[in-house]
C-alpha positions as CSV (number, residue, x, y, z in Angstrom):
1,M,-25.9,-23.9,-9.7
2,A,-27.4,-20.3,-9.7
3,L,-26.1,-18.2,-6.8
4,I,-28.8,-15.7,-5.8
5,T,-28.2,-13.2,-3.0
6,Y,-30.3,-10.3,-1.7
7,L,-28.8,-7.9,-0.6
8,T,-28.8,-5.2,2.2
9,T,-31.2,-3.2,4.5
10,I,-33.1,-0.6,2.5
11,K,-35.3,2.1,4.0
12,F,-37.6,3.6,1.3
13,G,-40.1,6.5,1.3
14,F,-40.7,10.1,1.8
15,G,-39.2,11.3,5.1
16,E,-37.1,8.2,5.8
17,I,-34.0,10.4,6.2
18,A,-35.4,11.6,9.6
19,G,-34.3,8.4,11.3
20,I,-30.7,8.5,10.2
21,E,-29.4,9.2,13.8
22,A,-30.7,6.0,15.0
23,D,-29.6,4.2,11.9
24,L,-26.0,5.3,12.3
25,A,-26.1,4.4,16.1
26,G,-27.4,0.8,15.0
27,L,-24.4,0.4,12.7
28,G,-21.9,1.6,15.3
29,I,-20.8,4.6,13.3
30,A,-19.9,7.3,15.7
31,R,-17.4,9.4,13.7
32,P,-18.6,9.4,10.1
33,L,-17.0,10.9,7.0
34,I,-19.6,12.6,4.7
35,V,-18.8,12.0,1.0
36,A,-20.6,14.2,-1.5
37,D,-19.7,16.5,-4.5
38,K,-19.7,20.3,-5.0
39,G,-23.2,20.3,-6.5
40,I,-24.7,18.3,-3.6
41,V,-23.1,20.6,-1.1
42,A,-24.2,23.8,-2.9
43,A,-27.7,22.4,-3.1
44,G,-27.9,22.2,0.6
45,L,-28.5,18.4,0.6
46,V,-25.6,17.7,3.0
47,D,-27.1,20.1,5.4
48,A,-30.6,18.7,4.9
49,V,-29.3,15.2,5.9
50,S,-27.0,16.4,8.6
51,R,-29.7,18.2,10.6
52,H,-31.2,14.8,11.5
53,A,-28.1,13.5,13.3
54,G,-25.8,15.1,15.9
55,V,-22.8,13.1,14.7
56,L,-23.2,14.4,11.2
57,K,-23.5,18.2,12.2
58,N,-19.8,18.5,12.9
59,A,-18.6,15.5,10.7
60,P,-15.9,16.1,8.1
61,V,-17.1,16.5,4.7
62,F,-15.3,15.4,1.4
63,G,-17.1,17.5,-1.1
64,D,-14.7,17.1,-4.1
65,T,-15.9,14.0,-5.8
66,P,-15.5,14.4,-9.5
67,T,-18.1,13.5,-12.1
68,N,-16.4,10.2,-12.6
69,P,-14.6,9.1,-9.4
70,T,-10.8,8.9,-9.6
71,E,-8.2,7.1,-7.6
72,E,-6.7,10.6,-6.6
73,A,-10.1,11.5,-5.1
74,V,-10.3,8.2,-3.3
75,E,-6.9,8.9,-1.7
76,A,-7.7,12.5,-0.8
77,A,-10.9,11.4,1.0
78,L,-9.1,8.5,2.7
79,A,-6.6,11.0,4.1
80,L,-9.4,13.1,5.5
81,Y,-11.1,9.9,6.9
82,R,-7.8,8.9,8.7
83,Q,-7.2,12.5,9.9
84,H,-10.5,12.5,11.8
85,G,-10.3,8.9,12.9
86,C,-13.6,8.1,11.2
87,D,-15.3,4.8,11.7
88,G,-17.7,4.7,8.8
89,L,-19.0,6.7,5.8
90,V,-22.2,8.5,4.9
91,A,-22.4,8.8,1.1
92,I,-24.8,11.5,-0.2
93,G,-25.5,12.0,-3.9
94,G,-25.4,10.2,-7.2
95,G,-23.3,7.2,-8.3
96,S,-20.0,9.2,-8.1
97,P,-20.0,9.9,-4.4
98,L,-21.5,6.5,-3.6
99,D,-18.8,4.8,-5.5
100,L,-16.1,7.0,-4.1
101,A,-17.3,6.3,-0.7
102,K,-17.0,2.4,-1.4
103,G,-13.4,3.0,-2.5
104,V,-12.6,4.8,0.7
105,A,-14.3,2.1,2.7
106,L,-12.1,-0.5,1.0
107,L,-8.8,1.3,1.4
108,A,-9.5,2.2,5.0
109,T,-9.3,-1.5,5.9
110,H,-7.2,-3.0,3.1
111,D,-3.7,-2.4,2.0
112,G,-3.3,-0.5,-1.3
113,P,-2.8,0.2,-4.1
114,L,-6.4,0.3,-5.3
115,E,-5.8,-1.7,-8.5
116,T,-5.1,-4.7,-6.2
117,Y,-8.8,-5.1,-5.9
118,A,-10.0,-4.5,-9.5
119,A,-12.4,-7.3,-10.7
120,I,-10.5,-7.9,-14.0
121,L,-7.2,-8.1,-12.2
122,G,-8.4,-10.8,-9.9
123,G,-9.2,-8.6,-7.0
124,I,-12.7,-9.9,-6.1
125,P,-11.6,-12.6,-3.5
126,K,-9.2,-10.0,-2.0
127,V,-12.0,-7.9,-0.7
128,T,-13.0,-9.0,2.9
129,A,-15.9,-8.4,5.2
130,G,-13.6,-5.9,7.0
131,V,-14.7,-3.1,4.6
132,A,-15.7,0.0,6.6
133,P,-19.5,0.5,6.9
134,V,-21.1,2.7,4.3
135,V,-24.6,4.4,4.5
136,A,-25.7,5.3,1.1
137,I,-28.2,8.1,0.6
138,P,-29.0,8.6,-3.2
139,T,-30.1,12.0,-4.3
140,T,-30.7,11.0,-7.9
141,S,-32.7,8.1,-9.4
142,G,-30.4,6.2,-11.6
143,T,-27.3,4.5,-10.7
144,G,-28.5,1.9,-8.1
145,S,-25.1,2.2,-6.4
146,E,-26.9,2.4,-3.1
147,V,-27.5,-1.4,-3.3
148,G,-24.7,-2.2,-5.8
149,R,-21.8,-4.4,-5.1
150,A,-19.5,-2.6,-7.5
151,A,-17.6,0.8,-7.5
152,L,-16.3,2.2,-10.9
153,I,-13.2,4.2,-10.4
154,T,-10.7,5.7,-12.8
155,L,-7.1,4.9,-11.9
156,K,-4.2,7.3,-12.3
157,D,-3.2,5.7,-15.5
158,G,-6.7,6.3,-17.0
159,R,-8.2,2.9,-16.8
160,K,-11.8,2.9,-15.5
161,L,-12.1,-0.2,-13.6
162,G,-14.8,-2.0,-11.5
163,F,-14.3,-3.0,-8.0
164,I,-16.7,-5.8,-7.2
165,S,-17.6,-7.6,-4.0
166,P,-20.8,-8.3,-1.9
167,H,-18.7,-6.6,1.0
168,L,-18.9,-3.3,-1.0
169,I,-22.6,-3.2,-0.9
170,P,-23.6,-0.3,1.5
171,R,-24.8,-1.6,4.9
172,L,-27.8,0.6,4.7
173,A,-29.5,2.4,1.9
174,I,-31.8,5.3,2.8
175,C,-33.9,6.0,-0.3
176,D,-36.0,9.1,0.3
177,P,-37.5,10.6,-2.8
178,E,-37.8,14.0,-1.1
179,L,-34.0,14.4,-1.7
180,T,-34.6,14.2,-5.5
181,M,-37.3,16.9,-5.8
182,G,-34.8,19.6,-6.8
183,L,-33.0,17.6,-9.4
184,P,-32.8,19.6,-12.7
185,A,-34.6,18.1,-15.7
186,W,-31.5,17.2,-17.6
187,L,-30.1,15.2,-14.8
188,T,-33.5,13.6,-14.1
189,A,-33.4,12.4,-17.7
190,A,-29.8,11.2,-17.7
191,T,-30.1,9.3,-14.5
192,G,-33.4,8.0,-15.3
193,M,-32.1,6.6,-18.6
194,D,-29.3,5.0,-16.6
195,A,-32.0,3.1,-14.5
196,V,-33.7,2.1,-17.8
197,T,-30.5,0.8,-19.1
198,H,-29.7,-1.1,-16.0
199,C,-33.0,-2.8,-16.1
200,I,-32.7,-3.8,-19.7
201,E,-29.1,-5.0,-19.6
202,T,-29.5,-7.1,-16.5
203,Y,-32.7,-8.6,-17.8
204,L,-30.8,-9.6,-21.0
205,S,-27.8,-11.1,-19.2
206,P,-27.6,-14.8,-19.9
207,R,-26.9,-15.6,-16.2
208,E,-29.8,-17.5,-14.5
209,N,-31.6,-15.5,-11.9
210,P,-35.3,-15.4,-12.3
211,P,-36.0,-13.2,-9.3
212,A,-33.6,-10.6,-10.6
213,E,-35.2,-10.7,-14.1
214,A,-38.6,-10.1,-12.5
215,I,-37.3,-7.2,-10.5
216,A,-35.6,-5.8,-13.6
217,L,-38.8,-5.9,-15.7
218,D,-40.9,-4.3,-13.0
219,G,-38.2,-1.5,-12.6
220,L,-38.2,-1.0,-16.4
221,R,-42.0,-0.7,-16.4
222,R,-41.9,1.9,-13.6
223,A,-39.1,3.9,-15.2
224,V,-40.7,4.1,-18.7
225,A,-44.1,5.0,-17.2
226,H,-42.7,7.9,-15.1
227,I,-39.5,9.3,-16.6
228,G,-41.3,11.7,-18.9
229,R,-43.4,13.0,-16.0
230,A,-40.4,13.4,-13.7
231,V,-38.6,15.4,-16.4
232,K,-41.4,17.5,-17.2
233,D,-42.5,18.3,-13.6
234,G,-39.8,17.8,-10.9
235,S,-42.4,18.4,-8.2
236,D,-44.4,15.3,-9.3
237,R,-44.1,13.3,-6.1
238,E,-45.4,10.0,-7.5
239,A,-43.1,10.3,-10.5
240,R,-40.2,11.0,-8.2
241,K,-41.0,8.0,-6.0
242,E,-41.5,5.7,-8.9
243,M,-38.2,6.7,-10.5
244,M,-36.3,6.1,-7.3
245,M,-37.8,2.7,-6.9
246,A,-36.9,1.9,-10.6
247,A,-33.4,3.0,-9.9
248,L,-33.2,0.9,-6.8
249,Q,-34.6,-2.2,-8.7
250,G,-32.0,-1.7,-11.4
251,G,-29.3,-1.9,-8.7
252,M,-30.9,-4.9,-7.1
253,T,-30.3,-6.8,-10.4
254,F,-26.6,-6.0,-10.8
255,Q,-25.6,-9.5,-9.7
256,K,-26.9,-10.8,-13.1
257,G,-24.3,-8.7,-14.8
258,L,-24.6,-5.8,-17.3
259,G,-23.6,-5.8,-21.0
260,A,-22.2,-4.0,-24.0
261,V,-23.6,-0.6,-23.2
262,H,-21.7,-0.5,-19.9
263,A,-18.7,-2.3,-21.5
264,L,-18.5,0.8,-23.6
265,S,-19.6,3.5,-21.3
266,H,-17.1,2.5,-18.7
267,P,-13.9,3.3,-20.7
268,L,-15.7,6.3,-22.3
269,G,-16.3,7.7,-18.8
270,G,-12.6,7.4,-18.1
271,L,-11.5,9.8,-21.0
272,K,-9.4,12.6,-19.6
273,E,-9.9,14.9,-22.6
274,V,-13.6,15.2,-22.1
275,S,-16.0,14.6,-19.2
276,L,-18.9,12.3,-20.3
277,H,-21.9,11.8,-18.1
278,H,-22.5,8.1,-17.5
279,G,-26.3,8.0,-17.7
280,T,-26.3,10.1,-20.9
281,L,-23.7,7.8,-22.4
282,N,-25.9,4.8,-21.6
283,A,-28.9,6.5,-23.3
284,V,-26.8,7.3,-26.5
285,L,-25.3,3.8,-26.7
286,L,-28.4,1.8,-25.9
287,P,-30.0,1.8,-29.4
288,A,-26.9,0.5,-31.2
289,V,-26.3,-2.1,-28.6
290,L,-30.0,-3.2,-28.8
291,R,-29.6,-3.6,-32.6
292,F,-26.5,-5.8,-32.1
293,N,-28.0,-8.0,-29.5
294,A,-31.3,-8.6,-31.3
295,P,-30.5,-11.9,-32.9
296,S,-29.4,-13.4,-29.6
297,A,-32.5,-12.3,-27.4
298,E,-35.6,-12.5,-29.4
299,A,-37.7,-14.1,-26.6
300,K,-36.5,-11.5,-24.1
301,Y,-37.1,-8.7,-26.5
302,A,-40.6,-9.9,-26.9
303,E,-41.2,-10.0,-23.1
304,I,-39.9,-6.4,-22.8
305,R,-42.4,-5.4,-25.5
306,R,-45.1,-7.2,-23.6
307,V,-44.3,-5.6,-20.4
308,L,-44.2,-2.1,-21.8
309,G,-47.4,-2.6,-23.7
310,L,-45.7,-2.2,-27.2
311,A,-46.9,-3.8,-30.4
312,P,-45.1,-7.2,-31.2
313,D,-43.4,-5.8,-34.2
314,T,-42.0,-2.7,-32.3
315,D,-38.3,-2.0,-33.0
316,L,-37.0,-1.6,-29.4
317,A,-33.9,0.2,-30.6
318,D,-35.9,2.8,-32.5
319,W,-38.4,3.1,-29.7
320,I,-35.6,3.8,-27.2
321,A,-34.1,6.3,-29.4
322,K,-37.5,8.2,-29.6
323,L,-37.8,8.0,-25.8
324,V,-34.3,9.6,-25.5
325,A,-35.2,12.2,-28.0
326,S,-38.5,13.0,-26.1
327,L,-36.5,13.8,-22.9
328,G,-34.4,16.3,-24.7
329,M,-31.2,14.4,-24.4
330,P,-28.3,14.2,-26.9
331,A,-28.7,11.6,-29.7
332,T,-25.1,11.0,-30.5
333,L,-21.6,10.8,-29.0
334,T,-20.7,13.7,-31.3
335,A,-23.4,15.8,-29.6
336,M,-21.8,14.9,-26.3
337,G,-18.3,16.1,-27.4
338,A,-16.6,12.7,-27.8
339,P,-13.9,12.6,-30.5
340,R,-14.1,9.8,-33.1
341,S,-10.4,9.2,-32.7
342,V,-11.0,7.3,-29.5
343,I,-13.1,4.5,-31.2
344,P,-10.2,2.0,-31.5
345,A,-9.0,2.3,-28.0
346,I,-12.4,2.3,-26.5
347,A,-13.5,-0.7,-28.6
348,E,-10.4,-2.7,-27.3
349,A,-11.0,-1.5,-23.8
350,A,-14.7,-2.7,-24.0
351,T,-13.6,-6.2,-24.7
352,L,-11.7,-6.2,-21.5
353,D,-14.4,-4.6,-19.3
354,H,-16.2,-6.9,-16.8
355,S,-19.6,-6.2,-18.2
356,S,-18.7,-7.6,-21.6
357,A,-18.8,-11.2,-20.3
358,T,-22.5,-10.9,-19.5
359,N,-23.7,-9.4,-22.9
360,P,-26.1,-11.7,-24.4
361,R,-24.2,-11.9,-27.6
362,P,-20.3,-12.1,-27.5
363,A,-18.8,-9.0,-28.9
364,T,-15.3,-8.5,-30.4
365,A,-13.3,-5.3,-30.7
366,A,-14.6,-4.9,-34.2
367,D,-18.2,-5.3,-33.0
368,Y,-17.8,-2.7,-30.4
369,A,-16.2,-0.3,-33.0
370,A,-19.3,-0.7,-35.1
371,M,-21.6,0.1,-32.2
372,L,-19.5,3.2,-31.5
373,E,-19.7,4.2,-35.1
374,A,-23.4,3.8,-35.1
375,S,-23.7,6.0,-32.1
376,F,-21.6,9.1,-33.4
């Protein structure tokens, strides 16, 4: 049996944020907590959203979301939520604020500790429909968290775990490309490659879901066609719109599962000694993973080449590496500041990550170590 579920309410297009007051009222959210990060607050994006709804103008704001969401930050935001008697959340930003908001929505209505609900610890069935409502407003085009059923959160002991449930999907996603127009070039590239990776990995996942595969391929086509334009000219409205759609489509396919890229980038993102951007990690790791998976996905690789208009003999891993280089992104984990000494621990953690189960080719710790070595 194939279980295929789509998904939530999505408002997409320039200017859609203007209707947020009615959207919140429709969801019964009268006392929202706004979740963002320092960059989003400093860029004026919280104010840009809040001016469209009276209940947001005086709403409490948790603006201390770290680059990789942590259990400590979830608890701090939850305390603010409870202090103000909030009844829902408005998450503004990239994947980090959106994932943090999901963690708060979970613990606002479920007894802790947070690890109780981690997917690899048997937490999926423990998440109920009682999760507090979340409105997700992405300001980057990459994570797909606005329609994703997962939140990636680093626990106090350093484990970066996935919290997965259809009940964690935001009740409403407002995807307004206008909010991405000021995104700097490096972040446009990094988040854009996150979307590319999502589309590729979900397409390659062995789970049966033809609708999701069609969406993934269309999202990949859009992303590859427009990422360079968006990086070169942030005011290119068509490119910004197409990248936001590609990111959304990548998120809509998450139910197929991801793969080895994310099995590696999740624990790498949980490192305490260095902060590693998730989208950039995916871009650096993707070529090595594509080389590893090639023997197990020949037909799907051929379809990717066809959709992208590449020659039948194109080496996808090399082609992706050249795309990453053309965007001015780091080419190696060394360039990102990751120490080689983490290879054994990260390789072992990757085998335990929930994304490893849906990689098209089973990977051992030794396989993951080889992929990491190839990425340094």
